[in-house]
N, C-alpha and C positions, 0 to 999 in steps of 0.2 A: 146592461153592462157586459162587455165582451168577457169571455172566460179565457180566451187564448189569443195571442198575437203571433202571426206567422210572417217571417221576413224573407225577402230575397237575400242572396248571399253577396254576390259580386257587384260592387258599386253601391250597395246599401249598407251592409255590415263591414265588408272588407274593401280596403282601398286598392282598386285595380291598378293604380299608378304607382303603387309602392315598389313594384318589381323594378321598374326603370329608375325609381328614386334611389335605390341602393347602388345603382351603377351609373349615376348621372355623370360623374366625371369621365368615366370611360366612354360613355355614349356621346359626349360632346355637346355642342350648342343646340343640336336638333333633338335633344333628349325628350323634351316635353311634346313636341310635335310627333315624334316617333311613337310615344306612348299613346297619344290620342288616336293615331292611325291604327295601331294595334288593337285598341279597344273598339273603335268604330267598326273595323272590319270583322272582328269577332262577333259583334252583334249582327252585322249584316249577313254573315254566313248563317247564323242561327235562324234569323227571320226567314231568309230565302229558302233554306232547307225545310223549315216547318211548312211554309206555304206550298212547297213542292211535294209534301208528304214523303220526305226522305229523312232517315235518321242517321246522324253521325254524332258520335259522342263529343261532349263539350271539350275534352282535352285535345282531341284531334283538331277541332276547329280553332282552339287556342294556338296550336302549333302552326296551322295554316295561316292564321291571321298574322302571327309573328313573322313568318317567311314573307308575307305580302309587305309588311312594314319595312323589312330589310331591303326588298326590291324597290320600294318606293323612295327610301332614303338611303342611298348607298354610302352616305357620309358616316353612318353608324356601322361600326365594325361587326361583321357577321360572326366573328369569333365569340361575341357576347351571347350567342344563342343559348348554349347550355346553362350559363349562369342566370339568364333571364327566366328560362323555363323553371329552373330550380327555385328561383325566388317566387314564382307565381304560386308554388305549392304552400308557401308560408307568408301570405300577405298579412299586413297589419290590419287590425280592426280600427275603424274610426273611433275617436275618443267619445263622441256623443253617442255612438252606438253601444259602447260598453256601458255608459251611464244609463242609457234607456233600458237595456236588458236587466241591469241590476235593479233599477227602479220597479220594473214590472214584476220581477221575482219577489221583491220586498212586499209587494201588494198581494202576493199569493196567486198571481196569474200564470198561466201556462205560456211558454214561448217555444218557437220552433223555426227552423230554416226550411224553406221550400225552394229548391233550386234545380236547374238543369245541369249543374256540376255533378261529376261522378261521386259516389260515396267516398272513395279514397281521397279525392281532391277536397271535399268538404270536411272530412274528418281531419285531414292534415292542416287545413286552414284554421279550423276551430281550435285544435290543439296548440298551434303556433301562436294564435291570438289569446289563448287562455280564457276563452269565454264558454267553454263546455259546461262549467258549473251553473251557468245562467240559462242553459237551454234544456228543454225537455225532450226534444226530438230533432233529428236532422233527416230531412226527407229529400231524396233525389228523384226528380221526375225524368232524369236522363238515362235511367235504366229501368228494366221491367221488374216490377215488384209482384211476386207471387203471393205474398202474405195477404190474407183476407183483411186483417186489421189495417195494414198499410194501404190497401185499395180503398177501404172505407174512409180513411183519413184524407186521402187525396180527393175523393169525391166531396167530402165535407169542406176541405180547404178551397176547392174550386168554387163551390156554391157561396161560401162565406166571404171570400175575397173577390167578388165579382168586380168591384171597383178597380181592382188591380189587374184584372184580366180583361182588358178591352171593354170595360163598363158592362160586364155581364155576359160575355160570350168568349169561349175559348175553343179552339179546334181540338177535337178528340180523335187521335189517330185510329183507334179501334173502330169508332163509329163511322169514320170516313171510309174505312175499308169495308165495313158491313154494307154500306149503301152503294158501294161500287165506284167510288171516286178514284180515278186513276192518275190524275195529275193536278198541278196547282190551279189550273183554270177552274176546274170543278169546285175545288175547295174554296177559292175566293168567291166564286159565284154563290155558293152556299152561305158564306159569311156575309156577303152583301145582302142577300135576301133576308137572312135572319136579323141582321141589324136593322134593316128597314121596316120589316113587319112588326118588330117588337119595340120600335122607337128607342133603341138602346143608345144611340149616339145622336149628337147634334147634326145640323146640316153640314157643318165643317167636317165632322167625322165621316159622314157619308161621302163627302167629296174626296177624302183621302182613300176610302175604300174603292171608289170609282177609278181613281188613278192607278191604284195597285192592280185592280182587276184588268184594266186595259193593257197593262204591261206584263201580265201573267204569261202570256204566250211567249214573249221574248225571254223571260226567265227560263221557261221550260226548254226552249231551244238552246239556251246557253248551257244548261246542264247536259243536254243530249250531246252538244259539241264537245264538252269537257270529257265525256265518257266515250268519245268516238262512236256514238250511236246516232248521229244526225244523218238522216237519209239525204240523198242528193236532191230529191224532190219531196214536197210535203206528202204525207200519207193520204191526205184527203184534199181534194181540190178546193181552193179558196175562191169564193165569188169575187169578181173584180169590183173594186171600189172606185166610184167616180173621182177623178182627180180634183184636188182642192187647189185653187189658184190663190195667189197672194191677195188678190182683190177681195176674195170671199172669206179670208181668214178673219176671225174675231180677235185672235191674239197669236203672236209668234214668239217662239223661244229660239234664241240664237246663241250658240256656244262658240267661243273663240279664244284662242291663245294669242301669242305674239304681242302685238300692240293693242289688240282688242278693238280694232276699227270696224269689224264686220257688222255689229249691231247698228252702228250709226248709218252704214250703207243701207241695210235693210229698212231701218226706220225711215229713210228718205223715199223708199219705194212703196211703203204700205201706209194705210191710214189707221191701222189698228195699233194697240199697245204692243211693244216689243220688250220682252224680258231677256236681259242679257246675262249670260252665265260665263264668267271667266274661268278658264281651265288651267290647272297647274301643270299639265303635261304639254310639252311642246319644245321646239328648238329655239335657239337664240337666247338673249339675255332676258328671259321671262320672269326670273326670280320666283319660280314656283307659282306663277299666276298673278303675282302682285302687279306686274307691268300691265297686263290685260285689265285687271280690276281698276287701276287708276285711269287707264285710257277710257274705259267705259263710263266711269264716273264723270269724266270731263267731256262726255259727248255733248254736242250742240243740238242733237235731235231731241225735240221736246216730247216725243212719245216713247222714249227708251227709259226703262227702269232696270236697276241692277241688283242682283243677289250676290251673295258671297262666293268665294272661289269654290268651284266644284259642287255648288249647291243645286244640282239639277232637280232634286226632289222638291226643294222649295219653289223652284220656278214652275215645275209641273203642277204643284198644288195651287199656286196663285193663278196659273192659267185656267185650271178647272173652275175656280171661283169666278173668274171673268166670264167664262163660257156659260155660267149659270145665271148671269145677270139678265 
């Protein structure tokens, strides 16, 4: 019988869409989509920085993700930014989360939060949701804990909750630095080897790791570009790769906006499966990618399959599975 239950905070105990919910009328008809973009970009920033072995506090990433959402949906008034950020400090707890915490405490079990939110963010959210009485500890992995007891708890939590941390493996920043990993490519390579050697994930999970590993170099260059540190030429020469022709391809991914006709054109030129990705960015009456999506779904090319708008990751994942057949 477990003696303690440790929960993630945002999205598990606290409703991350509550902030926009309080200002739904002012945000307008795009309120829900705006909140989804804000949340997804917040997670993407977190994952990408972790893979790149770079630390940025969670509140800064929350602000950056909000700015991205404003840029993506200009229909939402940017004047709402201060109010939305203030609301994020006092998110409501899910009703079932409250009930679950009370039930666990009634059974005499220990409960805690383990989150990458800052201590101030977590404390404010817990106080606003009035669930502090049902929690024994609030632990932030987003800042460095010098307490020996705190360090021991984090080690215990990582070991005990392996099913919540990529089925048994989590990247440890200190360990990566000790063995001299300098960028995301090394970190992902280590992750892939560890998962494979210890059989910690299924074949589908390994395929995801392969996709991420192959794109690690691109992520690293994007960070270098954002910081104005990208050299004009690569620091190390890259061996030339034999060009791949359409006839040799086992699967093709085609991204298109506008009317979404490009996948059908490519489908007529190749004999392999074509995965069509409609994009939300473009000019003309694209309706944020809906026109391209409908055009691709109506394709008369029999070898074209379609994923959702901007779902490049899903297309890449399916392509990796096809390549493994």
